N, C-alpha and C positions, 0 to 999 in steps of 0.2 A: 501380269496384271493381278493374279490371285495372291502372289507373294506381297505385292504392294497393299492390297486390301487387308490381308492378315496382319501385316506389320503396322498398319495405320497410316501409311504414306499416301494412300489414295482416299480422299475425303468425299467420295461420291455419295455415300450414305448420308453424311451430315448435310451436304448440299440439297439432297432430295427432301430431307426432313425440313430444312429451312424454307423450302418452297411452299410447304403446307398444302400442296396439291395431292390429294389421294391417288390420282392417276400416276403422277410422277413417282410417288413413293412406291406404289405397287410395281411399276415397271422396273424401278431400281432394285427392289427386293427380288423380283423374278430374274433379272439379269445376274445379280450376285449369286443367287441360288444355282443358276445354270453354271456359273463359274465354279462354284463349290463342287457340284456334281462331277464336272469334268476333272477337277483337281483330285477329288477322292479316287476316281477311277484310274487316273494315270499316275499320280505322284505318291499316294500313300502306299501302294503295293510295292513300289520300288525303294521305299525308305527303310532304313534300319528301324528296328522296333522302338527304340527310344525317341528317334526323330519322328516316327509316325505317331507316337503317343502325343508328343508335343504339338504336332500339326492338328491332330484330332481335338485337343483341348482348345487350340486357337479357333478352329472351326466352330466348336461348341460356343465359345465366347462370342464369335461373330453372329451366330444365329440368335443368341440372346439379344444382341443389338438390333438385329433385323426385326425380331418380333416387337422390340421396343419401338421401332419406327412405325410398325403397323398399329401399335397401341395408340399412337398419336392421331390416327385417323378417326375423326368423330363420326358417329353413326346417327347424328341428328337428322341427316337427310338420307333416305333410303337409296339414293342414287350412288352413294359411296360404297354400298354393299358389294356390288360386282367387282370393283377394283380391289377391295379388301379381301374378298374371297379368293381372288387370283393370287394375291400375295401370300395369304395363309396356305394355299395349296402348294405354292412354290417352296415354302419353308418345309411343309410336310413331306415333300418329295425327297428331302435329305434327312428324314426322320432317323435314319441309322446313326447320324452324327449329332443329333440334338439331345439335350438332357431332359430329365423329368421336369425340371422347372420350366423349360421352354414349352414342353408338351402341355403343361398345366396352364401356361399363359395363352397358348393357342386355344385351349378349351374355354378359358374365360372369355376370350374375344368372340368365340362362337356363341357362347351363351348371351353375350351382349347383342350380337347380331340377330339372335332369335327374336329379340324384342322389336326389331325393325321389319321382320318378315311380313307381318300383316299388311303394312303399307306397300311393300313390294308386290304382294299378290294382288292388291287392288289396282295398282297403277302400272303394271308392267306387262310385257308381252309374255306369251307362253314360252317362247324361246329363252328369255332371260330367266324366268322361273326354273325352267329345265336346266339351264347352265348352272345356276346357283345350286340346285339340288345335286347335280352331278359333281360339282366341286366339293360340296360338303361331304358327300359320300366318299369321294376320293380321299379327302383329308382324313376321314375316319379310318379308312383302310391303311393309308400311309402311317398314321400314328400307331395303329395296332402292330404293324410290321416293325416300326421303330422300337416299340416297347419290347417286342420279342427279341430284337437285335440287341438292345441295351441289356436285357437280362442275360443273353448268351455272351456278349462281348461288350461290356460297358465302356463308355467313354472314360478315359483314365481319370478325369477329375471326379467321376462318380464313385470311383473305388474308395474314396475317402469318406463318402457319405454313409451313415448308418442305414442298414437295410430297412429298419422300421420307418425311416423318413421317406422311403420310396414305395409307399403303399398305393398300389393301383386298385381302384374299386372295380370289381368284375361282376358284381351281382346287379343284374338289370333292375331288380325290384328293391334295391337299396334305398333307404331313406335319403332324400336329397339334402336335408339339413345335416345329416351325419356326414355325407359326402362333402358338402361345402365346408364343414368344420375341419375336415382333414386337409382340404386344399387351402383354406384360408383360416389358419388358427386364430382364435380370439385373442385380442390384445387390449390392454387397458390404456386409456388416454391419461390416466392419473399418474402423477409422478410419485415415485416411492421415496 
């Protein structure tokens, strides 16, 4: 099944996005991430280095598509926050194989989710709030571990990226505007 997903023969991701149901999208992302985790543990170690690099690149491309699926989940309604957080946590569990871009996109979706948190706190059970806090904490830990892994053994496609483009902000007191400008560089809408 994983080979079909990586090759594009299995369109489960596209069908789940087409459903526009956040629960279906989240479950699909979780199932695909479970497949990726199993594939990484069993198949990558047995592959020749060149084949393993090619598979890691495909996995990185797939995770880009998975975060894209979660970016389709609208947070207009706070009820979608729990399925979204489950999907983000699933992607974060494979942080060793995701790129800086994917990590940045996860971070952006978490920032968006933070705007919905006050609604959730007012209308949700203690258990839901606890589950959400637990997931967000796990996502942070997984992403930190993924950054460490990418620093030590980068995904092959990252080896072509200039290191100054991979600037992780580690100062907790850093100016948020400066951090945002690094993540989302300014661009002009005017044509040259």
